[in-house]
N, CA and C atoms as a LAMMPS dump frame, in Angstrom:
ITEM: TIMESTEP
0
ITEM: NUMBER OF ATOMS
249
ITEM: BOX BOUNDS ff ff ff
-5.0000000000000000e+02 5.0000000000000000e+02
-5.0000000000000000e+02 5.0000000000000000e+02
-5.0000000000000000e+02 5.0000000000000000e+02
ITEM: ATOMS id mol type element x y z
1 1 1 N -332.68 -140.99 -192.172
2 1 2 C -332.017 -140.492 -190.59
3 1 3 C -332.255 -139.176 -190.644
4 2 1 N -332.495 -139.131 -189.296
5 2 2 C -333.557 -137.607 -188.158
6 2 3 C -332.328 -136.879 -188.602
7 3 1 N -332.885 -135.897 -189.528
8 3 2 C -331.807 -134.584 -189.194
9 3 3 C -330.964 -133.758 -188.113
10 4 1 N -331.597 -134.122 -186.881
11 4 2 C -331.547 -133.566 -185.745
12 4 3 C -330.627 -134.667 -185.388
13 5 1 N -330.091 -135.54 -185.863
14 5 2 C -329.203 -136.455 -184.736
15 5 3 C -327.983 -136.204 -185.385
16 6 1 N -326.706 -136.103 -184.166
17 6 2 C -325.332 -135.918 -184.916
18 6 3 C -324.435 -137.103 -184.184
19 7 1 N -324.943 -137.546 -183.393
20 7 2 C -323.912 -138.641 -183.097
21 7 3 C -324.684 -139.999 -182.907
22 8 1 N -323.963 -140.823 -183.647
23 8 2 C -324.393 -142.127 -183.898
24 8 3 C -323.366 -143.425 -182.741
25 9 1 N -324.011 -143.993 -181.99
26 9 2 C -323.188 -144.818 -181.292
27 9 3 C -323.383 -146.072 -180.876
28 10 1 N -322.41 -146.953 -180.66
29 10 2 C -322.73 -148.415 -180.165
30 10 3 C -322.26 -148.928 -178.544
31 11 1 N -322.875 -149.282 -177.784
32 11 2 C -322.383 -149.41 -176.916
33 11 3 C -322.962 -150.98 -176.185
34 12 1 N -322.181 -151.322 -175.281
35 12 2 C -322.408 -152.917 -174.572
36 12 3 C -322.788 -152.536 -173.229
37 13 1 N -324.224 -152.861 -172.781
38 13 2 C -324.468 -152.558 -171.301
39 13 3 C -324.531 -154.091 -170.738
40 14 1 N -323.592 -154.199 -169.765
41 14 2 C -323.322 -155.411 -168.962
42 14 3 C -324.438 -155.14 -167.827
43 15 1 N -325.613 -156.228 -167.465
44 15 2 C -326.105 -156.293 -166.891
45 15 3 C -326.181 -157.914 -165.769
46 16 1 N -326.727 -157.53 -164.668
47 16 2 C -326.588 -158.602 -163.744
48 16 3 C -328.11 -159.637 -164.781
49 17 1 N -327.18 -160.695 -165.22
50 17 2 C -328.383 -162.017 -165.748
51 17 3 C -329.79 -161.657 -165.174
52 18 1 N -329.82 -161.766 -163.839
53 18 2 C -331.295 -162.068 -162.875
54 18 3 C -332.175 -160.833 -163.698
55 19 1 N -331.908 -159.654 -163.948
56 19 2 C -332.133 -158.603 -164.03
57 19 3 C -332.355 -158.379 -165.529
58 20 1 N -331.605 -159.419 -166.642
59 20 2 C -331.539 -158.874 -167.956
60 20 3 C -333.093 -158.179 -168.395
61 21 1 N -334.047 -158.569 -168.249
62 21 2 C -335.53 -158.619 -168.937
63 21 3 C -335.974 -157.28 -167.998
64 22 1 N -335.908 -156.544 -167.301
65 22 2 C -336.291 -155.13 -166.895
66 22 3 C -335.723 -154.643 -167.396
67 23 1 N -334.159 -154.951 -167.568
68 23 2 C -333.291 -153.624 -168.031
69 23 3 C -333.283 -153.267 -169.452
70 24 1 N -333.594 -154.607 -169.964
71 24 2 C -333.808 -153.953 -171.668
72 24 3 C -335.048 -153.557 -171.571
73 25 1 N -335.944 -153.992 -171.114
74 25 2 C -337.644 -152.896 -170.962
75 25 3 C -337.032 -151.722 -170.466
76 26 1 N -336.411 -151.263 -169.762
77 26 2 C -335.797 -149.82 -169.263
78 26 3 C -335.255 -149.174 -170.206
79 27 1 N -334.206 -149.891 -170.835
80 27 2 C -333.651 -149.339 -172.379
81 27 3 C -334.57 -149.052 -173.16
82 28 1 N -335.135 -150.042 -173.697
83 28 2 C -336.176 -149.447 -175.092
84 28 3 C -336.758 -148.505 -174.571
85 29 1 N -336.951 -147.798 -173.116
86 29 2 C -337.85 -146.332 -172.98
87 29 3 C -336.953 -145.221 -173.524
88 30 1 N -335.448 -145.175 -173.632
89 30 2 C -334.611 -144.444 -173.696
90 30 3 C -335.148 -143.799 -175.114
91 31 1 N -334.912 -142.934 -175.183
92 31 2 C -335.359 -142.308 -176.669
93 31 3 C -334.101 -142.062 -177.726
94 32 1 N -334.129 -142.963 -178.458
95 32 2 C -333.059 -142.945 -179.484
96 32 3 C -332.356 -144.18 -179.408
97 33 1 N -332.526 -145.015 -178.492
98 33 2 C -331.902 -146.567 -178.5
99 33 3 C -332.649 -147.546 -178.767
100 34 1 N -331.855 -148.34 -179.448
101 34 2 C -332.695 -149.84 -180.146
102 34 3 C -331.477 -150.822 -179.307
103 35 1 N -332.147 -151.767 -179.226
104 35 2 C -331.404 -153.1 -178.744
105 35 3 C -330.923 -154.131 -180.057
106 36 1 N -329.789 -154.362 -180.153
107 36 2 C -329.671 -155.164 -181.542
108 36 3 C -329.348 -156.259 -181.042
109 37 1 N -329.087 -156.618 -180.199
110 37 2 C -328.83 -158.405 -179.472
111 37 3 C -328.641 -157.962 -177.722
112 38 1 N -328.971 -159.517 -177.341
113 38 2 C -328.499 -159.359 -175.895
114 38 3 C -328.271 -160.915 -175.51
115 39 1 N -327.685 -160.909 -174.884
116 39 2 C -326.848 -162.772 -174.493
117 39 3 C -327.522 -163.253 -172.856
118 40 1 N -327.886 -164.244 -172.483
119 40 2 C -328.242 -164.577 -171.096
120 40 3 C -327.484 -163.953 -170.144
121 41 1 N -326.246 -164.293 -170.766
122 41 2 C -325.075 -163.928 -169.456
123 41 3 C -325.277 -162.451 -168.95
124 42 1 N -326.261 -161.475 -169.843
125 42 2 C -326.447 -160.016 -169.308
126 42 3 C -325.355 -159.433 -170.181
127 43 1 N -325.285 -159.354 -171.62
128 43 2 C -324.674 -158.374 -171.987
129 43 3 C -325.652 -158.091 -173.041
130 44 1 N -326.212 -156.717 -173.345
131 44 2 C -327.32 -155.907 -174.359
132 44 3 C -325.853 -155.314 -175.134
133 45 1 N -326.58 -155.234 -175.887
134 45 2 C -325.637 -154.536 -177.356
135 45 3 C -326.874 -153.278 -177.751
136 46 1 N -326.594 -152.11 -177.435
137 46 2 C -327.535 -150.642 -177.848
138 46 3 C -326.618 -150.017 -179.07
139 47 1 N -327.355 -149.823 -179.678
140 47 2 C -327.479 -148.493 -180.807
141 47 3 C -328.394 -147.304 -179.901
142 48 1 N -327.445 -146.26 -180.013
143 48 2 C -327.892 -145.364 -179.449
144 48 3 C -327.432 -143.7 -180.605
145 49 1 N -328.845 -142.871 -181.388
146 49 2 C -328.409 -141.841 -181.743
147 49 3 C -329.022 -140.674 -180.68
148 50 1 N -328.195 -139.956 -180.962
149 50 2 C -328.181 -138.831 -180.046
150 50 3 C -327.902 -137.053 -180.779
151 51 1 N -328.592 -136.355 -180.198
152 51 2 C -328.144 -134.949 -181.037
153 51 3 C -326.694 -134.223 -180.873
154 52 1 N -325.983 -134.94 -179.616
155 52 2 C -324.737 -134.124 -179.54
156 52 3 C -323.988 -135.336 -178.574
157 53 1 N -322.376 -135.314 -178.045
158 53 2 C -321.875 -135.882 -177.145
159 53 3 C -322.066 -135.796 -176.2
160 54 1 N -322.775 -134.574 -175.544
161 54 2 C -323.384 -134.369 -174.197
162 54 3 C -324.527 -135.259 -174.025
163 55 1 N -325.12 -134.846 -174.834
164 55 2 C -326.452 -136.338 -174.717
165 55 3 C -326.496 -137.517 -174.486
166 56 1 N -325.688 -137.741 -175.613
167 56 2 C -324.713 -139.407 -175.471
168 56 3 C -323.919 -140.14 -174.06
169 57 1 N -323.449 -138.8 -173.611
170 57 2 C -322.952 -138.833 -171.814
171 57 3 C -323.694 -139.129 -170.981
172 58 1 N -325.047 -138.425 -171.23
173 58 2 C -325.9 -138.601 -170.195
174 58 3 C -326.351 -139.415 -169.954
175 59 1 N -327.117 -139.67 -171.545
176 59 2 C -327.798 -141.186 -171.432
177 59 3 C -326.844 -142.336 -171.009
178 60 1 N -325.444 -142.224 -171.429
179 60 2 C -324.791 -143.408 -170.743
180 60 3 C -324.534 -143.486 -169.558
181 61 1 N -324.68 -142.465 -168.392
182 61 2 C -324.412 -142.023 -167.493
183 61 3 C -325.907 -142.447 -166.343
184 62 1 N -327.089 -142.34 -167.402
185 62 2 C -328.393 -142.676 -166.677
186 62 3 C -328.721 -144.349 -167.148
187 63 1 N -327.713 -144.795 -167.957
188 63 2 C -327.837 -146.011 -168.408
189 63 3 C -327.365 -146.789 -167.208
190 64 1 N -326.341 -146.393 -166.794
191 64 2 C -324.742 -147.032 -165.54
192 64 3 C -325.67 -147.248 -164.208
193 65 1 N -326.593 -145.991 -164.399
194 65 2 C -327.265 -145.711 -162.97
195 65 3 C -328.304 -146.327 -163.038
196 66 1 N -328.978 -147.343 -163.661
197 66 2 C -329.735 -148.288 -163.735
198 66 3 C -330.1 -149.241 -162.529
199 67 1 N -330.245 -149.737 -161.572
200 67 2 C -330.357 -151.006 -161.007
201 67 3 C -330.076 -152.269 -161.556
202 68 1 N -329.245 -152.923 -161.222
203 68 2 C -328.617 -154.024 -161.703
204 68 3 C -327.499 -153.54 -163.118
205 69 1 N -327.32 -152.717 -163.335
206 69 2 C -326.714 -152.867 -164.872
207 69 3 C -324.719 -152.669 -164.009
208 70 1 N -323.772 -152.97 -164.36
209 70 2 C -322.705 -153.311 -163.622
210 70 3 C -321.573 -152.397 -164.765
211 71 1 N -322.13 -152.393 -165.846
212 71 2 C -321.166 -151.253 -166.544
213 71 3 C -321.681 -150.856 -167.714
214 72 1 N -321.329 -149.952 -168.343
215 72 2 C -321.516 -149.868 -169.903
216 72 3 C -320.317 -149.211 -170.748
217 73 1 N -320.018 -149.65 -171.479
218 73 2 C -318.495 -149.603 -172.319
219 73 3 C -318.728 -149.344 -174.054
220 74 1 N -318.522 -148.085 -174.434
221 74 2 C -318.853 -147.262 -175.597
222 74 3 C -317.863 -147.981 -176.699
223 75 1 N -318.354 -148.876 -177.911
224 75 2 C -317.627 -149.512 -178.397
225 75 3 C -317.483 -148.668 -179.978
226 76 1 N -318.437 -147.997 -180.232
227 76 2 C -318.215 -147.285 -181.724
228 76 3 C -318.893 -145.821 -181.268
229 77 1 N -318.317 -144.597 -181.784
230 77 2 C -318.671 -143.423 -181.96
231 77 3 C -318.581 -142.799 -183.185
232 78 1 N -319.399 -142.091 -183.429
233 78 2 C -319.743 -141.776 -184.728
234 78 3 C -320.301 -140.242 -184.596
235 79 1 N -319.539 -139.039 -185.507
236 79 2 C -320.017 -137.778 -185.212
237 79 3 C -320.472 -137.216 -186.471
238 80 1 N -322.025 -137.054 -187.125
239 80 2 C -322.183 -136.343 -188.396
240 80 3 C -321.837 -134.767 -188.487
241 81 1 N -321.879 -134.438 -187.127
242 81 2 C -321.615 -132.697 -187.415
243 81 3 C -319.844 -132.516 -187.34
244 82 1 N -319.277 -133.378 -187.342
245 82 2 C -317.746 -133.419 -187.466
246 82 3 C -317.137 -132.514 -188.473
247 83 1 N -316.757 -131.403 -188.484
248 83 2 C -316.159 -130.763 -189.271
249 83 3 C -314.645 -130.746 -189.733
């Protein structure tokens, strides 16, 4: 694991099914994102490694702003830097 990573999270991105391939390609361009599954109904499961909670929140907002994205729901959140 990259020692600069402090946050590991997973989320479900709900996209319009007709935009699924385009959105998946856009998501793969984000740093720290890995698509682990997707469904023809428009659901995309994403794992994100970020430096901190702010970067996580900013990335989620950017994903939500993509054309064809209907919603972004955080499923799992783990902070490696928690004391």
